[in-house]
The first five atom37 places (N, CA, C, CB, O) and aatype in JSON, in Angstrom:
{
  "aatype": [12, 2, 11, 14, 16, 11, 16, 6, 11, 10, 1, 0, 12, 6, 2, 0, 10, 0, 15, 19, 1, 9, 6, 7, 10, 6, 14, 15, 7, 0, 16, 11, 11, 1, 12, 1, 1, 18, 0, 2, 7, 6, 9, 16, 10, 5, 6, 0, 1, 5, 0, 16, 8, 6, 6, 2, 9, 5, 9, 0, 15, 0, 8, 16, 19, 1],
  "atom_mask": [
    [1, 1, 1, 1, 1],
    [1, 1, 1, 1, 1],
    [1, 1, 1, 1, 1],
    [1, 1, 1, 1, 1],
    [1, 1, 1, 1, 1],
    [1, 1, 1, 1, 1],
    [1, 1, 1, 1, 1],
    [1, 1, 1, 1, 1],
    [1, 1, 1, 1, 1],
    [1, 1, 1, 1, 1],
    [1, 1, 1, 1, 1],
    [1, 1, 1, 1, 1],
    [1, 1, 1, 1, 1],
    [1, 1, 1, 1, 1],
    [1, 1, 1, 1, 1],
    [1, 1, 1, 1, 1],
    [1, 1, 1, 1, 1],
    [1, 1, 1, 1, 1],
    [1, 1, 1, 1, 1],
    [1, 1, 1, 1, 1],
    [1, 1, 1, 1, 1],
    [1, 1, 1, 1, 1],
    [1, 1, 1, 1, 1],
    [1, 1, 1, 0, 1],
    [1, 1, 1, 1, 1],
    [1, 1, 1, 1, 1],
    [1, 1, 1, 1, 1],
    [1, 1, 1, 1, 1],
    [1, 1, 1, 0, 1],
    [1, 1, 1, 1, 1],
    [1, 1, 1, 1, 1],
    [1, 1, 1, 1, 1],
    [1, 1, 1, 1, 1],
    [1, 1, 1, 1, 1],
    [1, 1, 1, 1, 1],
    [1, 1, 1, 1, 1],
    [1, 1, 1, 1, 1],
    [1, 1, 1, 1, 1],
    [1, 1, 1, 1, 1],
    [1, 1, 1, 1, 1],
    [1, 1, 1, 0, 1],
    [1, 1, 1, 1, 1],
    [1, 1, 1, 1, 1],
    [1, 1, 1, 1, 1],
    [1, 1, 1, 1, 1],
    [1, 1, 1, 1, 1],
    [1, 1, 1, 1, 1],
    [1, 1, 1, 1, 1],
    [1, 1, 1, 1, 1],
    [1, 1, 1, 1, 1],
    [1, 1, 1, 1, 1],
    [1, 1, 1, 1, 1],
    [1, 1, 1, 1, 1],
    [1, 1, 1, 1, 1],
    [1, 1, 1, 1, 1],
    [1, 1, 1, 1, 1],
    [1, 1, 1, 1, 1],
    [1, 1, 1, 1, 1],
    [1, 1, 1, 1, 1],
    [1, 1, 1, 1, 1],
    [1, 1, 1, 1, 1],
    [1, 1, 1, 1, 1],
    [1, 1, 1, 1, 1],
    [1, 1, 1, 1, 1],
    [1, 1, 1, 1, 1],
    [1, 1, 1, 1, 1]
  ],
  "atom_positions": [
    [[-16.5, -9.2, 13.71], [-16.32, -8.17, 12.71], [-16.27, -8.83, 11.34], [-15.04, -7.34, 12.99], [-15.55, -9.8, 11.13]],
    [[-17.03, -8.28, 10.41], [-17.08, -8.83, 9.06], [-15.86, -8.42, 8.26], [-18.34, -8.38, 8.35], [-15.29, -7.35, 8.46]],
    [[-15.46, -9.3, 7.34], [-14.38, -8.98, 6.42], [-14.87, -7.9, 5.46], [-13.89, -10.24, 5.64], [-16.03, -7.93, 5.04]],
    [[-13.99, -6.96, 5.1], [-14.42, -5.94, 4.14], [-14.65, -6.56, 2.76], [-13.38, -4.81, 4.05], [-13.97, -7.5, 2.37]],
    [[-15.61, -6.02, 2.05], [-15.89, -6.48, 0.7], [-14.85, -5.91, -0.26], [-17.32, -6.08, 0.25], [-14.09, -5.01, 0.09]],
    [[-14.82, -6.45, -1.47], [-13.89, -5.94, -2.48], [-14.18, -4.46, -2.74], [-14.01, -6.75, -3.8], [-13.25, -3.66, -2.88]],
    [[-15.44, -4.09, -2.8], [-15.8, -2.69, -3.02], [-15.27, -1.8, -1.9], [-17.33, -2.54, -3.13], [-14.75, -0.72, -2.15]],
    [[-15.4, -2.27, -0.67], [-14.89, -1.5, 0.48], [-13.37, -1.4, 0.43], [-15.33, -2.15, 1.8], [-12.81, -0.34, 0.73]],
    [[-12.71, -2.48, 0.04], [-11.25, -2.45, -0.07], [-10.8, -1.47, -1.16], [-10.7, -3.86, -0.37], [-9.85, -0.72, -0.97]],
    [[-11.5, -1.49, -2.3], [-11.15, -0.57, -3.39], [-11.38, 0.88, -2.98], [-11.98, -0.9, -4.64], [-10.57, 1.75, -3.31]],
    [[-12.46, 1.14, -2.26], [-12.73, 2.5, -1.78], [-11.64, 2.94, -0.8], [-14.12, 2.57, -1.11], [-11.18, 4.08, -0.86]],
    [[-11.24, 2.06, 0.09], [-10.18, 2.38, 1.04], [-8.86, 2.64, 0.3], [-10.0, 1.24, 2.06], [-8.11, 3.54, 0.67]],
    [[-8.6, 1.84, -0.74], [-7.39, 2.01, -1.52], [-7.38, 3.39, -2.2], [-7.26, 0.89, -2.57], [-6.37, 4.09, -2.17]],
    [[-8.49, 3.75, -2.81], [-8.58, 5.05, -3.47], [-8.43, 6.2, -2.47], [-9.91, 5.18, -4.22], [-7.77, 7.2, -2.77]],
    [[-9.02, 6.06, -1.3], [-8.89, 7.09, -0.26], [-7.44, 7.22, 0.2], [-9.8, 6.76, 0.93], [-6.94, 8.32, 0.41]],
    [[-6.77, 6.09, 0.37], [-5.37, 6.11, 0.79], [-4.49, 6.78, -0.27], [-4.86, 4.69, 1.08], [-3.62, 7.59, 0.05]],
    [[-4.72, 6.43, -1.54], [-3.95, 7.04, -2.62], [-4.2, 8.55, -2.67], [-4.32, 6.39, -3.98], [-3.26, 9.32, -2.84]],
    [[-5.45, 8.96, -2.53], [-5.77, 10.38, -2.55], [-5.08, 11.12, -1.4], [-7.28, 10.59, -2.48], [-4.57, 12.22, -1.59]],
    [[-5.07, 10.51, -0.24], [-4.43, 11.12, 0.93], [-2.94, 11.33, 0.7], [-4.65, 10.27, 2.16], [-2.39, 12.39, 1.01]],
    [[-2.29, 10.32, 0.15], [-0.85, 10.41, -0.11], [-0.57, 11.47, -1.17], [-0.3, 9.04, -0.56], [0.37, 12.25, -1.05]],
    [[-1.4, 11.5, -2.2], [-1.21, 12.47, -3.28], [-1.44, 13.91, -2.82], [-2.15, 12.16, -4.44], [-0.8, 14.83, -3.31]],
    [[-2.36, 14.09, -1.87], [-2.58, 15.43, -1.31], [-1.29, 15.93, -0.65], [-3.74, 15.41, -0.28], [-1.02, 17.13, -0.65]],
    [[-0.52, 15.02, -0.1], [0.75, 15.37, 0.53], [1.86, 15.6, -0.49], [1.18, 14.27, 1.5], [2.99, 15.91, -0.13]],
    [[1.52, 15.46, -1.78], [2.5, 15.69, -2.83], [3.37, 14.49, -3.14], [0.0, 0.0, 0.0], [4.44, 14.63, -3.75]],
    [[2.94, 13.32, -2.73], [3.71, 12.1, -2.94], [2.96, 11.18, -3.9], [3.98, 11.38, -1.6], [1.77, 11.35, -4.14]],
    [[3.68, 10.22, -4.44], [3.07, 9.21, -5.31], [3.61, 7.84, -4.88], [3.38, 9.49, -6.83], [4.82, 7.63, -4.9]],
    [[2.73, 6.92, -4.51], [3.18, 5.58, -4.13], [3.88, 4.9, -5.3], [1.98, 4.73, -3.65], [3.6, 5.19, -6.47]],
    [[4.8, 4.02, -4.98], [5.51, 3.28, -6.02], [4.54, 2.37, -6.77], [6.67, 2.46, -5.42], [3.45, 2.05, -6.28]],
    [[4.95, 1.97, -7.95], [4.14, 1.02, -8.72], [3.95, -0.27, -7.96], [0.0, 0.0, 0.0], [2.88, -0.88, -8.01]],
    [[5.0, -0.7, -7.25], [4.9, -1.93, -6.46], [3.86, -1.79, -5.35], [6.27, -2.28, -5.85], [3.11, -2.73, -5.08]],
    [[3.82, -0.63, -4.73], [2.83, -0.41, -3.67], [1.42, -0.42, -4.23], [3.1, 0.91, -2.94], [0.52, -1.03, -3.64]],
    [[1.21, 0.24, -5.36], [-0.13, 0.26, -5.96], [-0.55, -1.15, -6.4], [-0.18, 1.22, -7.16], [-1.71, -1.53, -6.24]],
    [[0.39, -1.9, -6.94], [0.08, -3.28, -7.34], [-0.29, -4.11, -6.11], [1.29, -3.92, -8.08], [-1.22, -4.91, -6.14]],
    [[0.45, -3.92, -5.03], [0.19, -4.65, -3.78], [-1.19, -4.3, -3.25], [1.27, -4.33, -2.73], [-1.9, -5.18, -2.76]],
    [[-1.57, -3.04, -3.34], [-2.9, -2.63, -2.87], [-4.0, -3.29, -3.7], [-3.03, -1.09, -2.95], [-5.02, -3.72, -3.16]],
    [[-3.79, -3.38, -5.02], [-4.77, -4.07, -5.87], [-4.85, -5.54, -5.53], [-4.42, -3.89, -7.35], [-5.94, -6.12, -5.5]],
    [[-3.7, -6.17, -5.25], [-3.7, -7.58, -4.89], [-4.47, -7.81, -3.59], [-2.25, -8.1, -4.74], [-5.2, -8.8, -3.47]],
    [[-4.33, -6.9, -2.64], [-5.1, -6.99, -1.4], [-6.59, -6.84, -1.69], [-4.63, -5.92, -0.38], [-7.41, -7.63, -1.21]],
    [[-6.94, -5.83, -2.48], [-8.35, -5.6, -2.8], [-8.96, -6.8, -3.51], [-8.51, -4.35, -3.67], [-10.14, -7.11, -3.32]],
    [[-8.16, -7.49, -4.33], [-8.65, -8.67, -5.05], [-8.63, -9.94, -4.21], [-7.81, -8.88, -6.3], [-9.04, -11.0, -4.67]],
    [[-8.15, -9.84, -2.97], [-8.13, -10.99, -2.09], [-6.97, -11.94, -2.33], [0.0, 0.0, 0.0], [-6.99, -13.07, -1.85]],
    [[-5.96, -11.5, -3.07], [-4.81, -12.35, -3.38], [-3.82, -12.42, -2.22], [-4.1, -11.83, -4.61], [-3.11, -13.42, -2.06]],
    [[-3.77, -11.36, -1.4], [-2.91, -11.33, -0.23], [-3.7, -10.72, 0.93], [-1.59, -10.52, -0.5], [-4.71, -10.04, 0.72]],
    [[-3.24, -10.97, 2.14], [-3.9, -10.42, 3.31], [-3.41, -8.99, 3.56], [-3.65, -11.3, 4.56], [-2.4, -8.57, 3.0]],
    [[-4.15, -8.27, 4.39], [-3.73, -6.92, 4.76], [-2.38, -6.97, 5.46], [-4.79, -6.25, 5.66], [-1.52, -6.12, 5.22]],
    [[-2.19, -7.96, 6.31], [-0.92, -8.1, 7.02], [0.23, -8.31, 6.03], [-0.99, -9.28, 8.01], [1.3, -7.72, 6.19]],
    [[0.02, -9.13, 5.02], [1.07, -9.36, 4.01], [1.37, -8.07, 3.24], [0.64, -10.47, 3.02], [2.53, -7.77, 2.96]],
    [[0.33, -7.32, 2.91], [0.52, -6.06, 2.2], [1.3, -5.07, 3.05], [-0.83, -5.46, 1.8], [2.22, -4.41, 2.57]],
    [[0.93, -4.97, 4.32], [1.63, -4.05, 5.23], [3.09, -4.44, 5.4], [0.94, -4.02, 6.6], [3.97, -3.58, 5.36]],
    [[3.35, -5.73, 5.58], [4.72, -6.2, 5.78], [5.58, -5.92, 4.55], [4.73, -7.7, 6.09], [6.71, -5.44, 4.67]],
    [[5.05, -6.2, 3.38], [5.8, -5.97, 2.14], [6.07, -4.47, 1.94], [5.04, -6.54, 0.93], [7.15, -4.09, 1.5]],
    [[5.1, -3.63, 2.26], [5.28, -2.19, 2.13], [6.32, -1.7, 3.13], [3.95, -1.45, 2.34], [7.15, -0.86, 2.79]],
    [[6.27, -2.21, 4.33], [7.26, -1.86, 5.35], [8.67, -2.22, 4.89], [6.94, -2.57, 6.68], [9.6, -1.43, 5.02]],
    [[8.82, -3.42, 4.35], [10.13, -3.86, 3.87], [10.6, -3.0, 2.7], [10.07, -5.34, 3.45], [11.78, -2.67, 2.6]],
    [[9.68, -2.64, 1.81], [10.03, -1.76, 0.69], [10.51, -0.4, 1.2], [8.82, -1.59, -0.27], [11.49, 0.14, 0.7]],
    [[9.82, 0.14, 2.19], [10.2, 1.44, 2.75], [11.57, 1.39, 3.42], [9.14, 1.91, 3.75], [12.33, 2.35, 3.34]],
    [[11.88, 0.29, 4.08], [13.2, 0.14, 4.7], [14.28, 0.14, 3.63], [13.27, -1.16, 5.54], [15.32, 0.78, 3.8]],
    [[14.04, -0.56, 2.54], [15.02, -0.6, 1.44], [15.21, 0.78, 0.84], [14.57, -1.59, 0.35], [16.34, 1.17, 0.55]],
    [[14.13, 1.51, 0.64], [14.22, 2.86, 0.08], [15.0, 3.78, 1.02], [12.82, 3.43, -0.19], [15.86, 4.54, 0.59]],
    [[14.68, 3.69, 2.31], [15.37, 4.54, 3.29], [16.84, 4.22, 3.36], [14.74, 4.38, 4.66], [17.67, 5.13, 3.44]],
    [[17.19, 2.95, 3.33], [18.61, 2.6, 3.43], [19.37, 3.01, 2.17], [18.77, 1.1, 3.67], [20.56, 3.3, 2.23]],
    [[18.69, 3.04, 1.03], [19.33, 3.48, -0.21], [19.6, 4.98, -0.2], [18.46, 3.12, -1.42], [20.48, 5.46, -0.92]],
    [[18.86, 5.71, 0.61], [19.03, 7.17, 0.68], [19.83, 7.61, 1.9], [17.67, 7.84, 0.7], [20.0, 8.8, 2.13]],
    [[20.33, 6.67, 2.67], [21.1, 7.0, 3.86], [22.52, 7.37, 3.45], [21.1, 5.81, 4.85], [23.17, 6.66, 2.68]],
    [[22.98, 8.49, 3.98], [24.36, 8.93, 3.7], [25.29, 8.1, 4.55], [24.55, 10.45, 3.98], [25.11, 7.95, 5.76]],
    [[26.3, 7.57, 3.89], [27.26, 6.74, 4.63], [28.61, 7.38, 4.63], [27.35, 5.35, 4.04], [29.55, 6.83, 5.21]]
  ]
}
């Protein structure tokens, strides 16, 4: 399987952002920056996913009623 090109990564990023926005949500600035870093080849998809997962855990724990 071939690695996706930068153009393909950018198209996927735009599609993902559009999908989230259709749901009435807006990704954090950190998430959008991370997506650009992936598209530019600065980080791997796995690194982007892991960082986003960790960010979501932090957000969820900040909103947990204790």
